[in-house]
N, C-alpha and C positions, 0 to 999 in steps of 0.2 A: 469741546465747548459745552457749557451747561445751558439750561433753558433761557436764562436771562441774556447770556452772550449770543445765543441763537436769535433771540428776538431783536437784539441790537444789530446783528448781522443782517437780518431781514430788512430792517429799516435802511441800512446802508445799501442793500440791493435795490430797494425802492428808489433811492436817490440815483443809483446807477442806471436804473430803468429810465428815469426822467432824462438823464443825459443822453443815453442811447436813442431814445425816442426823438429828442430834439435834433440830434445828428441825422437821423433818418428823414425827418421832416425837411431839413435843409437840403438834403440830397434830392428828395422828390421835387421840391419846389424848384431847385436848380435845374433838374432835368426838364421840367415843364417850361421854365423860362428859356432854356436852350431851344426847345422845340418851337416855341412861339417866335423866338428871334429868327430861326431858320425860315419860318413861314411868312411872317409879316415884316421882318427887319427890326432894327433897333429902335422900336417905338416905346419910349418910357411909359406912356399911358397904358398901352396894351400889356407891357411886362408887369406893371404894377397891378393891373386888374387880374392877370393870371396868378400872381403871387397871392393876392387877396382871396381869389376863388379857391386856389389849392388849399390854403390854410383853413378856409371856411369849411371845405369838404372834409378835410382830415379831422378838424376839431369837432364838427358836427357828427361825423362817424363815430369817433371815440365816445362823445357824450351820449349818443344814442345807444351804443352797445353797453356802456356802463349803466344806463337807466334800465335796460332790459335785465341786468343782473341785480337789480335792487331787491328782488325776492330771495336772493341768497343762493345756496347750493342747489335747491330744488330746481331753479330755473335751468341750470346747466344739465342736471340729470335728465330733465324732461326734454331738453333740446336734443339730447342724444337718444331719445326713445326709451329712457329708463322707466320701469314700472315699479311702484312702491311695493315693498315686501310687507304683506299683512302681519300684524302682531300675532294672529292666531293661525298662521300658515301651517298646513299639514305636509307641505312639500319637504321631504327630508333634507334636501340640499339647502333650501331656504332656512329651515329650522336650525340646521348646523351653523349657517352663516350668522343668524341672529344671535345664537349662543356665543359664538366667537367674538362678535362685535360687542355685545353686552359685557363680556368678560374683560376685554381689552379696555373698554370705556371705564368700567369701574376701577380697574387697576391703574388707569391714567388719572382718575379724579375729574373726568369731564362728563357732561351729559351724553347720554346715548344718542348718537347722530341718527338722522333719518337714513333708512336703508333702501337702496334701489338696485334692481337687477336689469342689465341690458339683455333681454331675453333672446334677441336675434343675433347676438354676437358670439361666434364660435371660438374666437381667439381668447387667450388668457390675459385679462387686463382688469384694471380697477383704477379708481381715482377718488380723491376727497375734494369736495368743493364747498365754499361758503366764505363768509366774511369773518365769522368768529365761531367759537364752539357752540354757540346757541342756535345757529342756523346751518350747521355743518351737515353734509350728507356724505355717506360712503356708498359708492356704486361699484358693483362687480359684474363682469360678463357671465353669461350662462356657461361659457366654456371654462371659466375659472371655477365655478361651482361644481361642474361635473368632473373635471380632470384633476383637481387638486385634492390631496388628502387634508386632514384637519391641521396637521403641523404646517403644511405648505400654505393653506388658507390663512392660518394665524400669522405666518410670516408676512404675507401680503397685506393683511389688515394692519399689522403692527407698522409696516412701512408707511401706509396711508395715515395712520394716527401720528406718526412722527412729523408728517407734513402739517397736520393740524396743530401739533404742539410747538413746532419750530417756527411758526409764522409763515411757512411756505404757502399755505392755502390762501391766506389773505393776499400775498404777493402774486400768486397765480391768477386770482380773480382780477387784480389790476392789470396784469399782462393781457388777459382775455379782452378786457375793455379797451385798453389803450392801443393795442396792436391792430384791432379792427379798423381804426382810423387810417392807418398807413396802408392797409390792404384794400380799402374801399374803392380806390381809384381803379384798380384792376377789375373789380366787380362792375364798376360803371362802364369801363371799356368793353367788357364782355357783353353787357346788356345792349350797348350801342351797336356793336357788331351784329348781334342777333337781330336787332330791329332793322338794320340796313339790309340784311339778307331778305327779310320779309318784305321790306320796302314800304315807304310811306304812301299814302293815298294821293299821289300827284301824277300829272301826265306831262308828256312832252319833254322839252329841254330842261325845264325847271326840275323835273324829277331826277334826271341824270346828274345835274350839278349838286342837288341836295344830297343824293346818295354818295357822291364823290366826297363831299365835305364830311358826311357822316362816317364814311370808311376811314378818312384821314384822321378824324377826331378819335374814332374808336381804336385805330392802330396806335396813335400816340398814347392814349390812355392805357392801352394794354402793355405797351413797352415800359412806360413810366410806372404803371402798376406792378409790373414784374419786378422793378427795382424795389418798390415798396414791399412786395411779398418776400423778396430775398432778404431785405433788412428785417422784416418781421420774423422770418425763420431764424436768422442769425441771432437776433435778440433773444428769442426763446431759448436757443441753444446756449447762449452765453450765460443766461441767468439760471437755467435749469440744471445743467449737467452736474455742477458741484453739489447742488441741493439733493440730487438723486443719490449721489455717493453717500452723502451724509444720512439720508433716509435709510439706506441699506444698513449702514453701520448702527444707526439708532435702533432699527428693528432687531438686530442681533443682540444689542445690549439689553433690549427689553425682554426678549424671549429666552436669552442665554443659550440659544442653540442655532447653529448655522444651517443645519440640514434642511429645515423647512423652507427658508427663503431660497437657498441654493437649489432645492428640488423644484420649486416653482419656476425659477429661471431656466433650469435644464429642460423642463417640459415646454417652455416657450420656444427654446431652440430646437427641440427634438420633434415637436408635433407640426404637422403641415400648416395648421391655422396660425401658429405662432401667437403674436400679441396684436396683430393688425385688426383694425376695425373696418367694417364693410363700407361705411360712409366716409370717403377720403376727405371731403371738404370739412365736415364736422370734426373728424379725427385730427386733421392738421391744426384746426383752431385750438383744440384742447390738448394738443400733443404734449405740452409741457406739464400737464396735470396728471398724465397717465402713469401707471406702474411700469409699463413697457412701451416700446415704440409702437405708436398706433398707425404710423405711415411708413411704408417701405421706400427708402432712398437708394440710389446707386452708390458706388464707393465714394465718389467725390461729394455727392449730396450728403452722405452720412457724416463725412468729416466736417462739413460746413453747417448742416442744418439739424443733425440728430440731436434730440433733446435729452438723450440718455447716453451714458458711457456704453461702449461696445458690450454686447451681451457676454462674450467670452471673458472680457475683463471683469465684469461684475461677478460672474460665477467663480473665476479664479481668486478673486478677493475673499470670497466666502469659503472656498474649498481649494486650498493651495495645491493639493494633489491632483486636481482635475486636469485632464488632457482633452484637447478637441476630439481626439479619436473616440473618446467615451461617448460624446454627444452623437457622433455618427452611429455608434452601436445602438444607443438608445432609440435613435430615429428609426433604424431598421426594424427594431422590435415593436415599436409603437405603431409602425405603418400597418402591421397586421392586427395588433391587439392594443388599441388605445387605452391608456390607463383610466380607471374610474375611481374617483376620490373616495366614495363611500365604501367601495370594496377594500381599498387600502386601509381605511379606518378600522377595519376589523382587527388589524394587527397593532393598533395604537391605543393608548389610554392615558389620560391626565388626571391626577388626583392631588388635591392639596390638603393641608393640615386644618385643624379646627380653629375657630375664632378664640381669642384670649378672653378671659373673664372680664366682665364690664368694669370691675373695680381694679383691675391689674394696672401696673405702671411699668415704664421702662426708661432706661437712660437714653438721653437724646442730646445731640449737639446742634446748635443753630446752623452751623455750616453744613452739617449732614442733611438737615431738612431742606435748606435752600438748594442743595445739590440734587435732591429728589424731584424738585418741581419740574414738571414736563419731561422727566426722564425716568419713567418707571422701569424697574428691573424684574428679574425672574421671581424674587420674593413677593413683589407686588402682584404678579400674575397668580402666584399660589394663594395669596390673600384673596384676590378676586374670585378665584375658583371656590374657596371656602365660603365666601360671602354668598355667592350664587347658590351653593348647595344648602347653606343654612337658612336662606330666605324662604319662608313657607310658600309652598306651591299656591295656596289660596291668594296670598298677597301678590305674587307674580302674575297670577291670572287677573286679579283686580286692577293691577297697574296697566294692563292691556285692554281693559274694558272701557269702551268709549263713554258709556253712560254713568259709570261710577268713579272714573279716575279723578274728577274734581273733588269728590267727597273724600276719597282716599288721601289725597295730598293735604287737604285741609285737616284731616284727622291727625296727620303727622305734626301739625302745628299747635294742637290743643295742649294747654298747660296741665300739669299734674295737679295743680291747686284747683279744687272744685269751684271756688268762687270766681277765679280768673277764667276757667273753662266755660262757666255759665255766661259770662260777659262775651266771650269769644263766640259762643253759639248764637247769642242774640244778634251779634254783628252779621253772622252768616245768614241767619233767618231773615233779617231785614233786607238783605241784598239778593239772596239766591232762593229764598223760599223755605217753608217749613219742612218739606220732604227731604231736602238736601241736609238741612241742619240735623234732622233725626238720623239720617244715614251717617253723617259725620260722627255723631255721638256713639252710634252703634259700632262703627268700624273702629273707633278709638278704644272702646271698651273691650271688644272681642279680639282685635288683632294688633293694635298699635301700642297700647299702654305698656305692655311688657316686652316690647321689641328691643333686641340688643342695640345699644347705641350705634354700633358700626353698620347696622342694616338700614338706618333711616335715610341717609343721603343716597345710598345705592337704590333704594326703593323709589325715591323721588326722581333719580336719573332714569330709571326704567319707565316711569310714568311720563316723562317729559315728551317723548316723540308723539304719544297719543294726545296729550294735553294740548300741544301747540297746534294741532290740526282742528281744534274747535273753531266755530265761527268767530270772527274778530269781535263783534259786539259782546258775545258771551265771554270771550277771554278778558275783555276790558272789565266786565262786571266781576269776573272771578278774581282778577288782579286787585280790584278795589277791595274785595272781601279779604284777600290774603293780607293786604296792607292793614286793613282794619283789625284783623286777628292779631297781627304782629304788634300793633300799637294799643291793644286793648287795655293794657295795664303796665305801668312803669316797672312792676316787679317781674315782668315776663323774663324768663331765662334768656341769656345772651345767645345761646345756641339756637333756641327756637326762633328768636328774632332774626338771626343771621340766615337760618334756613329759609324762612319766609321771604326775606329780602333777596336772597340768592335766586329763589324761584321767580320772583318778580323781575329781577334783572334779566334772567335768561329768556323769559317769555317776551319781555319788551324788546330785547335784541332780536328775537325771532320774528317779531312783527315788522321791524324796520332794521334789518341787518346792516345795510350799508351805512346807516347813520352812526352805528357804534363801532365801525371798523377803524382801526388806527392804532399806532403805537405812540405812547406819551413821550414828552421831552423834558418835563419838569425835574428839578433837582430837589433834594430833601428840604433845604432851607426855605424854599418857596412855599412849602406846605407844612412847616414845623408845627403850627397850631393843630392841624388835622392829625399829624402823627402823634402829638401829645395826647389828643383826645382818644385815639384808637388804643394806644398803649395803656392809658389810664383805665379805660373800660375793661380791657382783657385782664389787666393786673387785678383790678377790683373784683372781677367775676371769679377769678381763680384762687382767691385767698380770703379766709374768714377774718383775718385781723388786719388793721390798717398798717401796721409796721411792715408785715410781710408783703402787702400789696405795694407799699411805697418802694421797698427794695426791688421788687420785680419791675416796677415802672422805671426806676433809675437804671436797672440793668439793660432794659430795652433802649432807653434814651441814650445811654452811653455808647451803645453799638451803632446807632444811626446818626445821632447829633451830639457827638462828644463835647463840642465847645459851647453848646446851648444850655441855658438854665431856665427851664419852664417848670414851675411848681406842679406837684402832683395834686390834681383836683378832679377826682372822678365826678362826672356829671350826674345830677340828680335823676335825669331821665336819659339813660344810655341810648335807647333806640333813637330818640329824637336827635341827640348829639351826633350819632353816627350817620344819620341821614344827610347831614351837611358835610360829612368828611369823605364819603366814598368816591364821589366824582373827582375831586382834586387828587386824592391818593392814587386813583386808577390812572391819572395822567402822568405819573412818574415815569422817568426814563427806565428802560428795562433793567439796567445794572443797579439803579437806585432801588427798584422794587426788590431785587435780591437782598439788599441790605435791610429793607423794611421787613421782609419775611423773616430774616434772622433776628431782627429786633423783636418782632411779635413772638417768635419762638422763645426768645430769652425771657420775655415778660410772662408768658404762659407757664414756662417750665424753668423758672430761675434757679430751682434747686437741682436742675439737671435731669429730672424725671418728669414724664408726662403720662397721664392716665388716658384710657380709651376715650372718655368723655372729652377731656382736654384736646386730644388729637383730632376729634371730630370738629370741635370748635375751631381749631387751627385750620382745618381743611375748608370750613365755610368761609373764614376770613380770607384765606388765600384765593378761593374761587371768586370772591367779590372783587379781588384785584386782578382777575384773569391770570392767575398763577396756579394751574391745576396741580394738586398735590395728591399722590396716591394714598390709599388707606394705611393707617398705622405708620405714620412717618417715623423713620429711624429704626423700625423693626427689621432685623436681618431675616 
C-alpha cells in the first residue's frame, strides 16, 4: 500500500476502534447492571441510574484523557519521564541520535520531530507520538542509544517514522485517550479498596457497615474494571499488531537493508533488559505505541494482549535464515560482554552522493511522484545524507540557536528583488523590532542568498524544533511577521510564499495539535474551484508563456477532473487566492489527495521534466496538503 492507501486504512481503523469501544462499553455496562441486579434486585430505576453513571464515568474518563493529550506528543513523552535532547548536546549517543533523526526527517519530507530520551530505561525501545507531523516527537530509551549501532538505530527510527507517515501515530493517540475511559472503573475500584483498608473516620456499628459497603463496591468495580482492562488490552492488540508488521516492512523499504532492524530486534531478544519499560502502568497504557513489547505477558496473555507480533516472527520476516538457537548463542555472549553501539559504529560508515546542479532537470512521472509520498526509499536516504553534508555548518548551528532562529527563518523568505525585500524588512521591523530586521538582512546577505534551492526547506525543518519552543505570544507575533512577509507583494515567488505558508501551518498546528488532527473525506468535485485555482497558480508560475501554462493547467485538470470544464484563469494575486484554497483541499479524502498530487505534478512538469526549483515548489505544495514528499521526487 502507498501513503494515501495507508491513510485511508488508518481512517478505517479509526472507525473499527469506535465499534470495538462501543462493544466494550456495552459489556462493562452490562456487567455493572448484572452486579446491581444481584444486590438490589430487578429495580428499573436503580438499573437505569447504574447505566447512566457507568456511561458518565467512561465518557468523562475518555474526555479527560483526550484533553491531557491536547499538547501533542510532548505530553506522552513527559508522562513517561522523557527528557528533551538539547540541540547542542555533546553526548555522543544523543548527537548520533539527532543526526539519524534529522537525516530520516529530511529524507521523508517532514519537519524534524522533537527528540526525547527515556534516561532511566535500560531496555531497547522507542515510540513516536503526536497528532500530526507538526507536533510529533520521537523518544528512545537510553538502552537503545547505548546498545544499538547506527544501522540498528536508523532501522528503529525509520520504523517510528513509518508510524508518523502511515497515520498510525494519530490513531495511537486516539487509542490512548479512548481506552483510558474503559480502564478508569478498575482505577476507581483500586482506590476504593485502598480507602477501605485505611478506613473512614467513623466509629461503632456505622463504621463496619460503611466499610462493608465500600469493600463490596470496590470488589465489584475491580471485577468489572478487569473486564474493561481486558477489553482495552485486546483492542490495543487488535488495532496494533498489523500496523507493527507494516512499520517493519516500511522501515526496510526506506533503508533498503534488513540487517539494522533485524539486529535491533535480536538485541531485544538476546539482552536481559529486552524491551520492557520499568513502569508497568505507563508502559501498558502506551504499549501500542512502542517499538517493542513494553510489558511482559505470560503465554496466554501474549496471544490475547500482545500489541506486537512475536519477536521471533519479526526477526524471521527480516532474516529468513535466522534460527532461534542463534538468539540463544548471542544471549550467552552478551551476558558477559553487552554490545555498545558506538564501538560497533567504528566498523560502519554511510556516505551519499552530491547534490544536483540548481538548474538541472530530470524526467518524472506523476504516478511515480505520488508513489513516493510518505514512502521514502534508500535513494532518499542518500539524498538526505548529501543535504546534511552540504548544508554549511554555520547554518546548522544557527538553526539550533534559540536567539537567532527566528531571524534565520525569516531570512529564507526574503525575496531576491531588492524592492520587495525592503518592504518585507519593513514588515519585520514593525512587528519584531529593528535589531531582528537588521539580523535578517545580514543573514540573508551572508548565508541565505546563494543557498542551493534544495537546502532551504531542510534548513527550515532543522530550525522548526527550536522555533516552536518559543513562548506562545512571541510565536504569534513571529507568525504574523511571516504572513506579512509572504503577502508583502503580489509578485512574490510562489515558492517563497509556499515556504512561509508551510511554516505558518506547522507552527499553528504545534500550538494546538489536537485541533488539526484528522483525515479528510471530501471528493474532488466538491472542491473543484479550489483545485482549479491551485493548478492555475502552479501552471502560471512554471511557464513564461500563456499557451504553455494553459496546456499545463489542462494536463492537471484532465488527471483529476476529466469531466469538468473550468477555464484557465490564473489569479492576479496568487498568495491571496491560495489562502482560500488550502483548507478545503486539505480536507480531501486520502485517495483523492493522491490524484491531486499527480495533477499538480502534471501541471508543474507537463513536459515530463522537473527542475530542482520546481521539485522544491512541488514539495511545499504537497506538505501544505499533509502529503510529505522526499527531496528530488522522481530521482533514482
